[in-house]
C-alpha positions in Angstrom: -131.1 -147.6 66.0 -131.3 -147.8 69.8 -128.9 -150.4 71.3 -130.4 -153.0 73.7 -130.1 -152.1 77.4 -130.3 -154.1 80.6 -130.6 -153.3 84.3 -127.1 -154.5 85.1 -127.4 -154.4 88.9 -130.8 -156.1 88.8 -129.5 -159.0 86.6 -126.3 -159.4 88.7 -128.3 -159.7 91.9 -131.0 -162.0 90.3 -128.5 -164.8 89.7 -127.4 -167.2 92.5 -123.9 -168.7 92.1 -122.3 -171.7 93.7 -118.9 -173.4 93.3 -117.4 -176.7 94.5 -113.8 -177.7 93.8 -111.5 -180.5 94.5 -107.8 -180.5 93.5 -106.3 -183.6 91.9 -102.7 -182.7 91.2 -102.6 -181.6 87.6 -106.4 -181.0 87.4 -109.1 -179.4 89.4 -112.6 -180.9 89.6 -115.0 -178.0 89.5 -118.7 -177.7 89.6 -120.3 -174.4 88.9 -123.9 -173.7 89.6 -126.1 -170.8 88.3 -129.7 -170.3 89.2 -132.3 -167.6 88.3 -136.0 -167.2 88.3 -137.7 -166.0 85.1 -141.2 -164.5 84.8 -142.7 -167.2 82.7 -144.3 -170.7 83.0 -142.2 -173.9 83.0 -143.5 -175.0 79.5 -142.5 -171.7 77.9 -139.1 -171.7 79.5 -138.5 -175.3 78.5 -139.4 -174.3 74.9 -137.0 -171.3 75.0 -134.2 -173.7 76.1 -134.8 -176.5 73.7 -136.2 -174.9 70.5 -133.4 -174.1 68.0 -135.4 -171.2 66.7 -135.7 -169.6 70.1 -132.2 -170.5 71.2 -130.9 -168.5 68.3 -132.7 -165.4 69.7 -131.0 -165.3 73.1 -128.2 -167.9 73.2 -126.6 -168.8 69.9 -127.5 -170.7 66.7 -127.6 -174.4 67.6 -127.7 -177.2 65.0 -128.0 -181.0 65.3 -130.5 -183.3 66.9 -131.8 -182.2 70.2 -132.9 -185.6 71.4 -131.4 -188.3 73.7 -128.3 -189.6 71.9 -128.3 -186.7 69.4 -125.3 -184.6 68.6 -125.5 -180.8 68.7 -123.2 -177.9 67.8 -123.3 -174.4 69.3 -122.1 -172.0 66.7 -118.5 -170.8 67.3 -118.6 -172.6 70.7 -119.0 -176.1 72.0 -120.5 -179.4 70.7 -121.9 -182.3 72.7 -124.3 -185.2 73.0 -127.7 -185.1 74.7 -127.5 -187.7 77.5 -131.0 -187.4 79.1 -134.3 -185.5 78.8 -137.1 -185.1 81.3 -139.5 -182.7 79.7 -140.2 -180.0 81.0 -138.0 -180.4 84.0 -134.6 -180.7 82.6 -131.9 -182.3 80.5 -128.2 -183.3 80.6 -125.5 -183.1 77.9 -121.8 -183.4 77.4 -120.0 -180.2 76.7 -117.0 -180.6 74.4 -114.8 -177.6 73.9 -111.1 -177.1 73.3 -110.4 -180.8 73.3 -111.9 -181.3 76.7 -115.3 -182.9 77.7 -117.3 -181.7 80.6 -121.0 -182.0 81.5 -124.0 -179.7 81.9 -127.3 -180.2 83.6 -130.3 -177.9 83.2 -133.2 -178.1 85.7 -136.4 -176.1 85.5 -138.6 -175.8 88.6 -142.0 -174.0 88.7 -142.1 -171.7 91.6 -145.6 -170.4 90.7 -147.8 -170.6 87.6 -145.9 -167.8 86.0 -142.4 -168.0 87.6 -139.9 -170.7 86.8 -136.4 -171.2 88.2 -133.7 -172.4 85.8 -130.6 -174.0 87.4 -127.6 -174.9 85.3 -124.7 -177.0 86.7 -121.5 -177.3 84.7 -119.0 -179.8 86.0 -115.7 -181.2 84.8 -111.9 -181.6 85.2 -109.9 -178.4 84.5 -106.2 -178.1 84.0 -104.7 -176.8 87.2 -102.6 -174.1 85.3 -105.7 -172.8 83.5 -107.7 -172.8 86.7 -104.9 -170.8 88.5 -104.9 -168.4 85.6 -108.7 -167.7 85.3 -110.5 -169.5 88.1 -114.2 -170.1 87.8 -114.8 -166.9 85.9 -113.7 -168.3 82.6 -116.9 -170.5 82.6 -119.0 -168.5 85.0 -119.0 -165.2 83.1 -119.8 -166.9 79.8 -122.8 -168.7 81.3 -123.8 -165.6 83.1 -124.0 -163.7 79.9 -126.3 -166.4 78.6 -128.6 -166.1 81.7 -128.6 -162.3 81.1 -129.5 -162.9 77.4 -132.4 -165.1 78.4 -133.7 -162.5 80.7 -133.4 -159.8 78.1 -135.2 -162.0 75.6 -138.0 -162.9 78.0 -138.6 -159.3 78.8 -138.3 -157.7 75.4 -138.9 -160.4 72.8 -135.5 -159.6 71.2 -134.7 -161.6 68.1 -130.9 -161.3 68.5 -128.8 -162.5 71.4 -127.6 -159.8 73.7 -124.0 -160.9 73.2 -124.4 -160.5 69.4 -125.7 -156.9 69.7 -123.9 -153.6 70.1 -124.5 -153.9 73.9 -121.4 -156.1 74.3 -119.2 -153.1 73.4 -120.8 -150.6 75.8 -119.5 -149.4 79.1 -122.5 -151.0 80.8 -121.6 -154.4 79.4 -118.0 -154.1 80.5 -119.2 -153.2 84.0 -121.5 -156.2 84.0 -118.7 -158.6 82.9 -116.2 -157.1 85.4 -118.6 -157.4 88.3 -119.7 -160.9 87.3 -116.0 -161.9 87.2 -115.5 -160.3 90.7 -118.4 -162.3 92.1 -117.0 -165.5 90.7 -113.7 -164.7 92.4 -115.6 -164.4 95.7 -116.9 -167.9 95.0 -113.3 -169.1 94.4 -112.2 -167.6 97.7 -115.0 -169.4 99.5 -114.0 -172.6 97.8 -110.4 -172.2 99.1 -108.5 -170.2 96.5 -106.1 -167.7 98.2 -107.1 -164.1 98.1 -104.3 -162.9 95.9 -104.8 -165.8 93.4 -108.5 -165.2 93.2 -108.0 -161.5 92.6 -105.5 -162.1 89.9 -107.8 -164.7 88.2 -110.6 -162.1 88.3 -108.5 -159.5 86.7 -107.4 -161.8 83.9 -110.9 -163.1 83.3 -112.4 -159.5 83.1 -109.6 -158.4 80.8 -110.2 -161.5 78.5 -114.0 -160.9 78.2 -113.8 -157.2 77.8 -110.8 -157.2 75.4 -108.7 -154.8 77.6 -105.1 -155.0 78.4 -103.9 -155.7 82.0 -101.6 -153.2 83.7 
């Protein structure tokens, strides 16, 4: 059976990344932004992002009530509450993971009849020690894998998320993760993190996601 493949460089370059931070002593207020254009219309992309049947193909199995006020659970990941819905332009939810609650906002913008931009913003308060250890890559790489999975699904019609396939264990996937982590470290530098701290955070994040040991 042929393993899924992806044009790594094309996907890395297709994604726009932003980062805003503000330190508050023991926590860091961080807002990560990811944005990418997909070759489909806004209604189709909305359905791909809100249908539990389609989410399971590119993101992860999601259970619960995807309506305003409804609770949801992402398998082996986070849970949350749907706060607002503006079909087909976007929605907001809480994002509850590891005892912490943050917030995500997804916005869809039609750039043409068959091209739609998806922008995801993830904001919250992060423990300063954890931020120093991993920087924005801890969140950024995870979401970036999701954006890549959506692109793979849109172009191939895959029925299994890219992360759940054998691709995640390939050299190409490790290169993707490592380069994604490096690009998030560049965002950290721009936001004010010292060069050596950003580099160390990048190396820890890449090692965590690829399951490799640091030297």
